[in-house]
N, C-alpha and C positions, 0 to 999 in steps of 0.2 A: 504494500500500500504506500503510495507516495504521500509525503508530508510537505506542506508548504513551509519554507523557512524564512518567511518575511519577518524581519526584525520589528519588534514592538507592534505587530499586527493586532488589531482589536477585533474581537468577535463577540457576538451576543447570542446567548442561548437561554431559553426559558428554564429548562431543567438540565443539570449536569450530573452525570454519574461517573465516578472515578473507579475504575477497575473492570477488567475484562474477564473476570472469573465467573463462576456460577451465580454468585449473589448479584454482581453488577449486571450481567447479561439478563438474568431473570427480572431484575428491577426495570431495566430498559424496555424489555419486551412487554412487561405488564403495563408500564407507563404508556407505551405506544398504543395499546388497545384501550386504555382508560382515558387518555388525554390526547385524542386525535388532533386537536387544534394546537397542541403545545409543541414547541421545537425542543427536541431532546438530543443531547450530546453525550456520547459514551467515550470516555478517555481511557485508553489502554496503552501500557508501555510495550506490549507484545504485538506482533503482527497477526497473531491468532487469538481468537476469543473462545471461551468454553460455553457450549450450548447444551441444553438438555434434549435428549432424543429418546425414542422408544419408551415414553413415559407410561407407567402402568399403575393404576390405583388399586392396591391390594385390599385395603380397607379404608375407612374414612380418614384415618391418620397415617397409615403405612403406604409408602410410595416406593416404587422401583423405577429406576431410569438409568440410562447410560449417558456418558459425557462425551461429546464430540467436539473436536477443535475445528473451527471454521475461520476463514478470513473475515475481517470486519465488513467487507463488501457484501457478504452473504446476509448479515444482519440488516444492513441498509436496504437490501432488496426485499427482505421480508417485512420490514417496518419502515414505511415511507417517511415518517417524521423523525427517524433516528439517524444521526450523523456520527460516524465513528472516527475518532482522531487518534492516531498512533503517535503519542508524545508522552513525555514524562511531566508530571505535575511537580513544579518546584516549590510553590508556596500558595497559601490561601490568605487573602485579605478579607476577613469576615466583616469589617466595617464598610468596605466598598462593595462587597459581594462580587469579588473578582478572584480569578485564578491565574497565576503566572505559570507558563509552561516552558519546557526546555528549549523550544524553538523561538523563544522571545515573544510569544503571543500573550495577550491578555484576554481572558474569556470572562464575560460577565454572566451572572446567573441570578435567577429569582429563587430557585431551590437547588440545593446541592446534596447529593448522597454519596458518602464515602464507603466504597466496597473494596478496599485495597488488600483484603485478605490477610494472610500470615506468611511467615518465613520459617523454615526448619530451625529447631534448636540444635545446633551442631555441638558435638563434644569438643571440637577444636575448629576454629575458623581459619587458621593459617597453615594447616597441615595438608599437603597435596594428596596424602593417602586417606583423607577423611572426606567422604561425600555425603550429601543429604539428598533425599528424594522428595520432590514436591511437584514438579511439573514435567512436561514432555522432554525438555532439554536435559534435565537431571537424570531422567530415566534412560535416555540415549547414552549419556555419559557412563551410567552404571553398566549398561549392556556392553559397551565397548571395553570397559575395564574387566568385566566378568569373563569375557571371551578368552582372556589369557590368564585366568586365575586358577590356582589350585585350592586356596582356602580364603574365605572371607570371614570377618567378624561383624556380626550385626548387633547393634546396641539399641535397645528399645523393646517395648512390650505392647505396642498398639497395633492398629490395623495394618499399616504398611509393613512393619517388621514381621507380623504373622504371615502375611501373604508372601513376602520374599522368602521366608524360610521354607514355605511349602512349595514354591515354584522353582527355586534354584536347582539345577541339575548339573551333574558332572563336576561337582565342586564341593569340598568340605565346608561346613558352616559351623562356626562357633556362635551361639546365640547367648548374649549376655543380657540378663534382665535383673532389675532391682527388686523384683517381687518373689514370692514363694511359689508362684505358678505361672505358666505361660499365658499370654493374651489377657493379662489381668486388667488392662484398661477397659475391656469389654465383658469378660466372663469370669465366673468364680472358679475356685480350685476344682470343683467337681466337673465342670465343663472342660477345664484344662485336661483332666484325666481322660475324658472322653476323646479329646483330640490327640493326646500323646502318641498313641500307636501310629498315627499318620505322619509323624515326623520321619519315620522310616518307610513310609509308603504302605503300611499294613492296611489292607482293605477288608480284612476278615469280618464277616458278619455273623453274629450269633442270634438265632431266632428267639423271639420272646423277650419280655422285659427281664433285665438282669437285676435291677434294683427298683424298689418303690418304697422310699423311706420318708419319714417325717421326723424333724427334730427342731429344737428351739435354740435360738441364738440370744445370748445375754448381751448386756451393754458392752462389756469388755471385748467379747468375741466379735461383736458387730463392728467395732472400730478397726479391727484387723482386716475385716472382709471388705469394708467400704474402700473403693478405689481412692488412691492418693490424690488424684486431681481430675478435673473435668476436661482437661485438654486431650483431644485425640486427633493425631495427625492422620488425615485420610486423603489419598491422591484422587480417589473417585471410585464410584461403583464399577467393579469388574475391570479396574485399570490394567490388571496384569494379563487379561485374556489376549491371546494372539501375539504376545511378546515372547521372544526367544530369550531364555534366561539360563544359558548353559556355560559351564566353565571350560577349562582347557582340556581336561582329560575325560575319556569315556569310561567313567567308573560309577559305581553305585553311590547314590546320595547319602552322605553321612552328616548327621546333625548332632552336635554336642551342646547341651544347655548348661550354662553357668548361672545358678540361681543366687538371688540376694547379693548382687555385686554391681559396681559401677566402675567405669574407667578411672584409674588413678593417675597413670602417666602413659605417654606414648613415646617410644624411643626409635631412633634409627639404629641400624646394625652397629655403627661405630659407637653410639652412646651406650648401647647395651654392653659392648665389650669394655668400655671405660668404667662402667658401673659394676662390672663383673657379676651380672645377674644370671640366675639360672632360668632356663627356658623349660616350660612344661609342654607336654604333648596331650592334646585332647583324647579322651577315651575312644578307642576304635579308629584312630586316625591312620592314614596311609603314608604320610610324609614324615618320617623320623629323621631327626638331626639335619633338617634342611636349613638353608639360608633363606631368610625372608626379607622383603623390602622394608617392613615395619613391624614393630613389636608393641604389644599392649599389656600393661600390668594392671590388674584389677584390685579392687579394695579387699578381696578375699585372699590376696597373696599369690594368685595364679598369674603366670606370664605366658602369653602365646604369641607366636609369629603368624603373620598372614600377608596376603598380597594387597589388601586394602580394607578399610573399615567403612561400614554403612551406619551413619547416625540417623536413627529413626525414633527420636525421643520427643516427638510432638512439635507444635508450632508456637511461634510468638506472634501476637497481633501486630500488623504493620501500622500501628498508630503513630510511629515516629518516622515513617518513611517520607512524610511531607513536612515542610517547615511550618507547622501550624499546631503541633501537639501542645504547646503552652496554653492555647486558648480553650482546649477541651478538658473536660474532667476525665481523668484516666483511672480505671479500676485497678485493684491490686494485681490482677492477672495481666495487666498491660493493655487491655482493650479500652476503646472509647465507650464511656457509659452512655446508654440510651434508655429512654423511658418506654412505656408500653405503646407509644406512638412511633417508636424507633427514632425519636428526636434526641439530638445531643443537647448539651447545655448552651449551645450557640444558636441564635435565631436563624431559621431557614436552612439549617444543616442537619442532615440525618446520617446514620451509619447502619450497615447491615453486614452479616456474614462473619468471617473469622476476625475481622478488625474490631468488632464491637463486643461489649459485654452487656447482657440483658440485666438491667439494674432495677427492674420493677419487682414487686412481690410475686414470686413464681407460684403457679398452681401446685397443689400438693403432689402431683404425679409427673411434674415436668422438671427437667434440668437442662442446662446448656452444655453441649459438647460441640467442639468445632469440627463438624462433619458436613459432607456435601449435602446431605438431606436437609439439615438446618440452614445451610447457606441458601438453598433454593427457596425454602419457606420464608426466610427473612427477606430475601430479595423481592419476592412477590408481595409480601405483606407491607414492606416499606413503600412500595409503589402506591398501594391503596391508601396508606397514611398521607403520602404527599398529595395525592389527588383530593383527599378529604380536607387537608389543610388549605389547598387552593380554594376549595368551596366553603371554607370557614366552618368545617364540620369536624367532629371527632368520632372515630369509629371504635367499635368494641374489639378487644384483643382477639385475634384469629383463633379458631378452635384448634389449630395445630399446636398451640402453646398450652393446651389443656393436659396433654399426655405426651411424655417422651416416647417416641416410636421410631425405631431405626431398623432397617433390614440391610444385611451385608452377607458376605460369604467367606468362610474360613475352611481351609482344607477340603474344599469341594462341597461343603454343607451350607445350606441356607441357615442364617443366624438372625433371629428376630429378638430385639430387646424392647421391653415395654415397661413404662413407669419406673419405679424405683427397683430396677432389675437386680441390683446388688445390695438392696437394703439401704441405699444412700439416704442419710438424714432421718432415718426412723429411730425415734427415741424409745427406750425401754426394750422389752422383749418382742421378738417377732418369730413367726413360724416359717419353716421352709418345707415344702413338699416336693419330692423328687420322683421322676420316673426316667430310667435310662435303659435303652436297649443298645448294646454294644454295636457300633457301626451303623446304627439306624437313626436313633433319636436321643435327645437329651432334653428333658422338660423340667424346669425349676419354677416353682411358684412361691412368691414372698407374700405372706399374709400377716396381718396384725388385727387382733380382736375379731378374728373370723372373717375379715374382709381383705380381698386381694389388693396388694399394693404394687406388685411388679411381677415380671416373668421373663425368663430366658427360654426361647424355643429354638432348638437346633434340629435340623432335618425337616422333612415334609410332614409336619404335625397337623396342619390345617386347623390349628386352634387359635391363631392370632386374632381373628375378629371376635371370637367368643371371649377370650381373655381381655381384649381391649374394652369390651362392653362391661365385663365384670369389674374391672379396675375403676372405670368411670362411674358405674352405677352404685358401687360400694354395697353390693348385695351381701347379706350375712350368709356365709357358707359353712358355718360351724357344723350344722347337722350332716353335711356331706363327708366331713373328715377326709380320710385317705381315699375314699371312693371317688373323690374329684378327679383323680388321675388313674382310676381303674381302666386298663386298656379294653376291658370288656364292655364299658359303658360309653355310648356316643354322647359325650357332654355337649358337643356342638349342637346336636339336635335337641338335647334335653333343655338347654337354656335358650333355644331359639324363640 
């Protein structure tokens, strides 16, 4: 896309959206349909924008979709009142309602929405052997490095790390996590046990339910099980499909997990020799006493060599990427605070997606995680808020913020998270009901005082809509007890 580089060029737009990611594009598309008479400008630093395709509504609050990268011209063709500019935003003058861009232009606005997303939290920003994965460019860089790799170290326990560990072939993987179980950003230790056999590609299926248990979690135990943070870095739904993730050698995939540890130091081979450090070998590894380009020492005392390190430890909101952060109220997690109208503390300026922090009083069964699903929801909702503001109206908080609902895929299984799926924020005692069939399904229900508060569904359970309604309706389920997950009872039909 060509960019005009006219010095100090002045442009006027009615509504400006900063960011070509899912939140920004969803906002621009929704604004285009709602405000057909308004001139909308989408500013993106990349020549490609991210658009939602193959959208599927699973239930009222659960959505499945794919992310497709398109040139800005494609959005302009679909939305006649949208203009896409490929420039960097340098600063925002909120007093004058003006934006300064990298090509020297000044853009005036009546309403502004910041959707600048987030950046990976890297374990090291200046080490050439450390890479983060966030966008297409970083994935291509990763594939290039992986093609010549014998062993990689993956640091992180969220969605990207989990998918990488599952998809990498012909290469040894050391997976370093700070938790007691894998994929702890999303699932509990029980679900992690369900996934563990698939680290080695075990697809064995056992017929019939293996476990159907109920137990109670006390205050102290609850604190250990609640995830340490709400940030979850996700590249996008099914981002790894169709990508080649193969290492250098045609050998069986080997994964070694180091639990409850973080990176302490990273060394070059020369630094390792100077420090006279002993190198460990992962259990089951093929490469013994090899020379490696980089070495990693963990807080648990282990030291491993590898070809490169993947840092997949979440994202940081891009609230400081523009010279305007001093005018915004910034939350403790680094996001720009927004109210229930997605409005910042500055007149006429909104924010949505990874860059913002939802600072209103959350519904009992909703929480913010920086996921593609929430970026799309926030992008669409902020457009409605802007339209309402133009009409001097105030709209009710969208129903998507009533219940946390997210669908993803781990180790080839559909994973659905509903409500307080790991007991987040539940005070006092709560009950957990489990049903697990090895290789087929894992169902976990969180309940308090007989009422469902959250659930994890792994596999093709067909229970998502029923559980969604049970969480929202807060029906007393005490009399059903463990029969709620009895495989012989069709509870979907029962509660219809």
